[in-house]
C-alpha positions in Angstrom: -11.0 -34.9 -12.9 -7.4 -36.2 -12.4 -6.8 -36.0 -16.0 -6.1 -32.1 -15.3 -2.8 -33.1 -13.9 -2.1 -35.9 -16.4 -3.4 -38.9 -14.8 -5.2 -41.2 -17.3 -8.9 -42.6 -16.8 -7.7 -46.0 -15.8 -5.3 -44.8 -13.2 -7.8 -42.3 -11.8 -10.5 -45.2 -11.5 -8.1 -47.5 -9.7 -6.8 -44.6 -7.3 -10.1 -43.5 -6.4 -11.3 -46.9 -5.6 -8.2 -47.6 -3.6 -8.6 -44.5 -1.7 -12.3 -45.3 -0.8 -11.7 -48.9 0.2 -8.4 -48.8 1.9 -5.8 -51.7 1.6 -6.4 -53.9 -1.4 -4.4 -56.1 -3.6 -4.6 -56.3 -7.5 -7.4 -59.0 -7.5 -9.6 -56.8 -5.0 -9.2 -53.8 -7.2 -10.0 -55.7 -10.4 -13.2 -56.9 -8.9 -14.1 -53.4 -7.5 -13.5 -51.7 -10.8 -14.5 -54.1 -13.2 -11.3 -53.8 -15.1 -9.2 -56.6 -16.4 -6.5 -57.8 -13.9 -3.6 -56.8 -16.2 -4.7 -53.3 -16.8 -5.1 -52.9 -13.0 -1.7 -54.2 -12.5 -0.2 -51.7 -14.9 -2.3 -48.9 -13.5 -1.2 -49.6 -10.0 2.4 -49.6 -11.2 2.0 -46.2 -12.8 0.3 -44.9 -9.7 3.2 -46.1 -7.5 5.8 -44.3 -9.8 3.4 -41.0 -9.3 3.7 -41.3 -5.7 -0.1 -41.7 -5.5 -0.1 -45.3 -4.2 2.4 -47.1 -1.7 3.2 -50.8 -2.0 2.9 -52.6 1.2 5.1 -55.6 2.3 3.5 -59.1 2.7 1.8 -61.6 0.3 -0.2 -61.2 -1.5 1.1 -57.7 -2.2 -1.3 -55.2 -1.0 -1.5 -51.4 -1.9 -2.7 -48.3 0.0 -3.5 -44.9 -1.6 -1.7 -41.8 -0.5 -3.7 -39.1 1.0 -5.6 -37.3 -1.9 -5.0 -33.8 -0.8 -1.5 -34.3 -0.5 -1.3 -36.1 -4.0 -3.3 -33.3 -5.7 -1.0 -30.6 -4.1 2.1 -32.3 -5.3 0.8 -32.9 -8.8 -0.5 -29.3 -9.1 2.8 -27.9 -7.9 4.7 -29.9 -10.6 2.2 -28.7 -13.1 2.7 -25.1 -12.1 6.4 -25.5 -12.2 6.2 -26.8 -15.7 3.8 -24.1 -16.8 6.2 -21.5 -15.5 9.0 -23.0 -17.4 6.8 -23.1 -20.6 5.9 -19.3 -20.0 9.6 -18.3 -19.7 10.5 -20.5 -22.8 7.6 -18.8 -24.7 8.9 -15.4 -23.8 12.3 -16.2 -24.8 10.9 -17.6 -28.1 8.7 -14.5 -28.6 11.6 -12.3 -28.2 13.5 -14.2 -31.0 10.5 -14.0 -33.1 10.1 -10.3 -32.6 14.0 -10.0 -33.5 13.4 -12.0 -36.6 10.3 -10.0 -37.8 11.2 -6.5 -36.7 13.0 -5.7 -40.1 10.1 -6.2 -42.2 10.9 -5.4 -45.9 7.4 -4.6 -47.2 5.2 -1.9 -45.5 2.1 -4.2 -45.6 4.0 -6.4 -43.1 4.0 -3.5 -40.6 0.3 -4.0 -39.8 -1.4 -7.2 -39.3 -5.1 -7.9 -39.3 -6.0 -10.1 -36.4 -9.3 -11.6 -37.1 -11.8 -13.5 -34.6 -12.8 -12.3 -31.1 -10.7 -15.1 -29.5 -7.6 -14.3 -31.5 -8.1 -10.7 -30.6 -8.5 -11.5 -26.9 -5.4 -13.8 -27.0 -3.2 -11.1 -28.8 -4.3 -8.6 -26.1 -3.1 -11.0 -23.3 0.1 -11.8 -25.3 1.1 -8.2 -25.6 0.8 -7.7 -21.8 2.9 -10.8 -21.2 5.6 -9.7 -23.5 5.9 -6.3 -21.9 9.4 -5.7 -20.2 8.7 -2.2 -18.8 5.4 -0.8 -19.6 1.9 -1.2 -20.8 -0.1 1.9 -22.1 -3.7 1.9 -22.9 -6.9 3.8 -23.8 -10.0 2.7 -22.2 -13.5 3.5 -23.3 -16.8 1.8 -24.0 -18.3 -0.2 -25.4 -16.8 -3.2 -23.6 -17.1 -6.9 -24.6 -17.4 -8.1 -21.1 -18.3 -6.7 -17.8 -15.9 -3.7 -17.2 -16.1 -3.9 -13.5 -14.4 -7.2 -13.5 -11.2 -5.5 -14.4 -8.2 -6.6 -16.5 -7.0 -9.9 -14.6 -3.9 -10.0 -16.9 -2.8 -6.5 -15.7 -3.3 -7.5 -12.0 -1.1 -10.5 -12.7 1.7 -8.7 -14.5 1.9 -5.8 -12.1 2.1 -8.1 -9.1 4.4 -10.8 -10.6 6.6 -8.8 -13.0 6.4 -5.2 -11.8 5.1 -4.0 -15.2 4.1 -0.3 -15.2 0.6 0.4 -16.4 -0.4 3.8 -17.6 -4.1 4.1 -18.7 -6.2 6.9 -19.9 -9.9 6.4 -19.4 -12.5 8.1 -21.4 -14.9 10.2 -19.6 -17.7 8.0 -20.6 -16.2 4.9 -18.8 -16.5 6.7 -15.4 -20.2 6.9 -15.9 -20.8 3.0 -15.9 -22.0 2.1 -12.3 -19.3 0.3 -10.4 -16.6 1.3 -12.8 -15.0 3.9 -10.5 -14.5 1.4 -7.7 -12.7 -0.8 -10.2 -10.5 2.0 -11.4 -9.6 3.0 -7.8 -8.8 -0.6 -7.0 -6.3 -0.7 -10.0 -4.9 2.7 -8.9 -4.5 1.5 -5.4 -2.6 -1.6 -6.7 -0.2 0.6 -8.7 -1.8 1.7 -11.9 -1.3 5.2 -13.1 -4.6 6.6 -14.3 -5.8 9.8 -16.1 -9.2 10.8 -17.4 -9.7 12.6 -20.7 -11.1 12.3 -24.2 -10.0 9.0 -25.7 -10.6 8.4 -29.5 -10.3 4.6 -29.4 -9.5 1.6 -27.4 -5.7 0.8 -27.7 -2.9 -1.2 -25.9 0.6 -0.5 -26.3 3.4 -2.9 -25.5 6.7 -0.9 -24.7 7.7 0.2 -28.1 7.2 -3.2 -29.7 3.5 -3.1 -30.8 0.2 -1.7 -30.4 -3.2 -3.4 -30.7 -6.2 -1.3 -32.0 -9.7 -2.7 -32.5 -10.8 -2.3 -36.1 -14.3 -1.0 -34.9 -14.8 1.9 -32.7 -18.6 1.5 -32.2 -19.4 -2.3 -32.2 -19.5 -4.4 -29.0 -17.8 -7.3 -30.7 -14.0 -7.3 -31.4 -13.8 -9.7 -34.5 -10.9 -7.8 -36.0 -8.0 -5.6 -34.7 -4.8 -3.9 -36.2 -1.5 -5.2 -34.8 1.1 -2.5 -35.4 4.7 -3.3 -35.3 7.7 -1.0 -35.1 7.2 1.7 -37.7 6.4 5.3 -38.2 2.7 4.5 -37.5 3.6 2.9 -34.2 5.7 6.1 -33.2 2.5 8.1 -34.2 0.0 6.1 -32.0 2.6 6.3 -29.2 2.8 10.0 -29.6 -1.0 10.1 -29.6 -1.1 8.3 -26.2 1.5 10.7 -24.7 -0.5 13.7 -25.8 -3.7 12.3 -24.3 -1.7 11.5 -21.0 -0.4 14.9 -20.9 -3.8 16.5 -21.4 -5.6 14.0 -19.0 -6.8 14.8 -15.5 -4.7 12.6 -13.0 -6.6 10.3 -10.6 -4.5 9.7 -7.5 -6.2 8.1 -4.4 -4.6 9.5 -1.4 -4.9 7.6 1.9 -6.2 10.0 4.7 -5.8 9.6 8.4 -9.2 10.1 10.2 -9.7 13.9 10.6 -12.3 16.7 10.3 -10.7 17.3 7.0 -10.9 13.9 5.5 -13.4 12.8 2.9 -15.4 9.6 2.6 -14.9 7.0 -0.1 -18.1 8.2 -1.7 -16.8 11.7 -1.7 -13.6 10.6 -3.5 -15.6 8.9 -6.0 -17.7 12.0 -6.6 -14.7 14.3 -6.8 -12.9 12.0 -9.2 -16.0 12.2 -11.5 -16.2 15.9 -10.9 -12.4 16.3 -11.8 -13.1 14.4 -15.0 -15.6 16.9 -16.1 -18.5 14.4 -15.9 -21.9 15.9 -15.8 -24.2 15.7 -12.8 -26.7 13.4 -14.7 -23.8 11.1 -15.6 -22.4 11.1 -11.9 -25.9 10.2 -10.8 -25.9 7.1 -13.0 -22.4 6.0 -12.2 -23.0 6.3 -8.4 -26.6 5.2 -8.4 -27.9 8.4 -6.7 -30.4 10.8 -7.7 -29.6 14.2 -9.3 -30.8 15.9 -6.1 -28.4 13.8 -4.1 -25.4 14.7 -6.4 -26.0 18.3 -5.9 -26.6 18.1 -2.3 -23.2 16.3 -1.9 -21.4 18.9 -4.1 -22.9 21.8 -2.1 -21.8 20.0 1.2 -18.2 19.5 -0.2 -18.1 23.2 -1.2 -19.1 24.1 2.4 -16.6 21.8 3.8 -13.8 23.2 1.5 -14.9 26.8 2.1 -15.5 27.2 -1.7 -18.1 29.5 -3.4 -17.9 28.0 -6.8 -17.1 24.5 -8.3 -13.7 26.0 -9.6 -12.8 26.9 -6.2 -13.7 23.5 -4.8 -11.5 22.0 -7.6 -8.6 24.1 -6.4 -9.3 23.1 -2.7 -9.4 19.5 -3.7 -6.0 19.9 -5.3 -4.6 21.8 -2.4 -5.9 19.4 0.2 -5.1 16.3 -1.7 -8.5 14.9 -1.6 -8.0 12.8 -4.8 
């Protein structure tokens, strides 16, 4: 277990034995662990250097283990600092790599084929980590993993680096049970989201690169196109902006308790209605019956004083219900 923070097997064995037994000398530890005395002596020296063991005064020299929770906390903090330094170094190196490869002489160099599911997923994370200002994305089924789990990398980049995320969700994404709640959570955390007709999955990292899965129908992502700065990258960027302009905004408004307020379920329903989702698809998404969907829509129309669904939509905008 301690190898996670760089402690070798022998040192781990000696330390845990000492932690369980209390004060011991080298001979006691050799007998308890079944290791040669020389290896135990060397391991104890290493553990003292790591701050995991304290040498006591007196003869023969005895040792005591430092509290394991404190030791683990210190080692983990040190590793986190080194990982943070590596992340910063990798970003700097990535920027140098980008500058070195941005002026590609041959058109074939402007589009890379990323092969293998693990490589595609790694490239997806890397593009988010390289972003300096904004990540833009198209989101639509089918999904490789459970979509309700969300994009953990997005959550980290928004929180730690303040990267802006703009996402256009395909209408079909909203019909997946539990998906609306995940989308609302992202919006509440700062994501800017709209709903529309999305032709494909895509992620855009600033104006540096775009990643597009090679297949639009398969659940596997064994290949993707990585597009570098070029007229093609400009084209997919323009495609995103066009879809963004046409999309229906999803903005969750925090309401004070009042007679005019709507419930969480109502907000989910109104969001799906605003996206042009059919009653049947809404029922699947919310886990309701078709009759329940229509009953809630009629109740909202009465609450808003609307005679038609179009009037309901206008009242939803005016009252800022979503």
